[in-house]
N, C-alpha and C positions, 0 to 999 in steps of 0.2 A: 254530500258526506255520510259516508254513511255513520250514526253516530253507535253502531258498534267497535268503531276502533279505534273510539279514547275509551271502552269500557278496558280497565284490570283484569292481566292473563288471570285466567284459572290458573287454582295454587294445584302444581298436585300433590291430592289424595296420596295419606297415607297408606298399604299394601297393609288388606287383611290379613296378612302372616305377620308382620308387627309385632315382636312382641318385647323387648326392650331395647332400651332409649343410656344413649353416652352423653351427659354433657360433660363440655371442652369449655372451655372460657379466655381469652383472646384479651389480655391486660398488657400493661405499657402506658407513658408519655402520655401528657397531648399532645397533638397531632403529628401520630407517628405511622396510618394508616388502619389503624382498626376495623374503623366501620370499611371501611374501603376493601378486605379482606370476607371480610361479613359477605358486600354487598358481592363478590369474587366466586364464591365460590357457592353462596348454599343457591341446594336447587327450586328454593322458593323465594317469591320476591320479600324481602329480609324485613322484618320492623326493622326498625330507626324514632329513634326519637333523639335526632337530629334538628338541629331549631338554629337560628340568623342567629349568632354571634353580635350582639348594641354595644355601644355606650358601657349599658352599662355593667358590661362586663375590667373596663379599664382598670389599672391595679393590680385584679381578682386577678385573668384569665392570665398567662404568658407564652405572648402569640412570640414571642421572639426570636427565634429562623423558623416563622410560620408562616409573612406575615401575607403571601396568600390565602389561608384558610380563611373562609370567611361563617363558618358553620361549625357546630359543634354536638357533643350527645348530649345532654340531659340523665339518661337513663342507662338505655343501653341500646344495643344490636343485638335482634335473631335473627339467625338461620337456623336452615338443616338440609342435613345429608342423611338421607340412605345405602349405610354403609351392604346390608344385603336385604336377601326378602323377610329378617329376623331381626335386623338392627339399625335402634337408629340414632342420628349422631346429631345437638342438638350442640349449636352454638350459637357463642352466647358475648359480649361485645364491649367491656365498661368503659366507663366516662374516666375517660384521661384526668379534668385538671383536679385540684385537690380541693375541692368543696366535694367535691360528691363520692370520696372515696369510700361515705360511707357508706356506702354502698354494695361496696368489693366483698365485704360481709357478707351481706347474702347472695350474692351471687359465687360464692364461692361455695355453700352451700349444694351437700351432692356431685363436687364439681370431679369428676376421677384428672386430670390433668391439667393443666397449663402452658399457651404460649405464651414468654414473652418478646412484642416485637419493639424494636428496637433503631432509633434514628441517630446512627453513634453520631450526630453533629448536636446530638442531645443526649450523651450516654446518663449524667445523671440524674435525668428524667424515669431512671431505669430503674434505680437501688431500691423506690419506697416499692416499688413490683412486685422484684425478687425478694426484701424481706418480709413484706408479706405474705408468697408464698412459703416462704422456708417456713416463717411462724405457723403458719395452719401446716407444717409437714405435706405440703400437696405434691407433685412431684410436677418438673417443666423443662422447657425447651426455650430456649433466647432463636428468638430469630429478624436477621436481624436485612431492617427494608432497605434496600434498597436504593437511594436517595441520588444517581450520575456515582460516579467512580467510583470508591470506597477508597479511602486515603491509608486505612489500620488494613493489619491478617486481621483475620475470624483467634486467632488465638490473645490479638493484644487487645481483638474488645475481652477477651474472654477471661484475660489479668485484669481489664480493665472492670468489671463486674465482677471480679474476685468467687470466679464460677470453680464447683470443684471440678474432674477433670469424665470422672459418669454424666456432666450437664452438658446433651447436645447443641451445639453455636453452630447454626447454620444463613445460607443465604437469602433474602427472596425480594416477588415483585410482589406487595402487594395487590396487584391491581390485579395480575395473570391468572388463572380460572387453575391452569396448570399448577404454575409453584404457591399460587394457599395450598395446591392438593397435597402438593408433593408435602412441608411444614405439614400438617393436620396431621399423615402417614406418617411424620418422625420422630412426632410426638406420641402414638399410636402404638410405634415400635417398641421405644423406649418401653410403653407401662410394660408391655407385652416381658417386656430382657427382664425390667425390676422386680414383675409378680415372676418369671422362673427363676430368678436369683433371690425370691424372699421363699418361696416354696422346698425348694432345695436349699432352703439354711434349714425352714423347719424338720424338714425329715432329716436330714444328720443329728439333727437335736432329738430324735424321739428316738 
């Protein structure tokens, strides 16, 4: 067998015209699909820090409704998307377990906006992520990762998370590249709308 077949695929290099980078973070509870989303949408083979869960995590990591999950992110996931010839999006997936939350503060540095990925079987796991983002005054959207047929509407989810009316709440399938792209596009549009509104307020005040 040709040994070259086992070699990793070459990563697309940044275009020489690339000038700016945008950083976005995906946050949420344990096992909601953050690593899956980064993998599905990245144009390069993502950097992943997933490790196999062992008995050492028993009683520490709550895998409640995700008993089939046997790996966990211990630092962060990283992917990249070229938006156009000059703009590159850097995508970071934050670890979901409470014992790694201290890493979030570093991941938030320089971040333009965030996606809160939610599993409606464990809505409460999303509260900490939303609290941290609001504390940092970071714009975000909420994406419900569909694990089967949802029992409640998106408006029910908005109410459960006590979200303001201007926070977009959408459905997604983190496994599908097209769906993950739609999530990122929704966030970028939200950021553009916030920026336009801020400029309008500043123009009125001047």
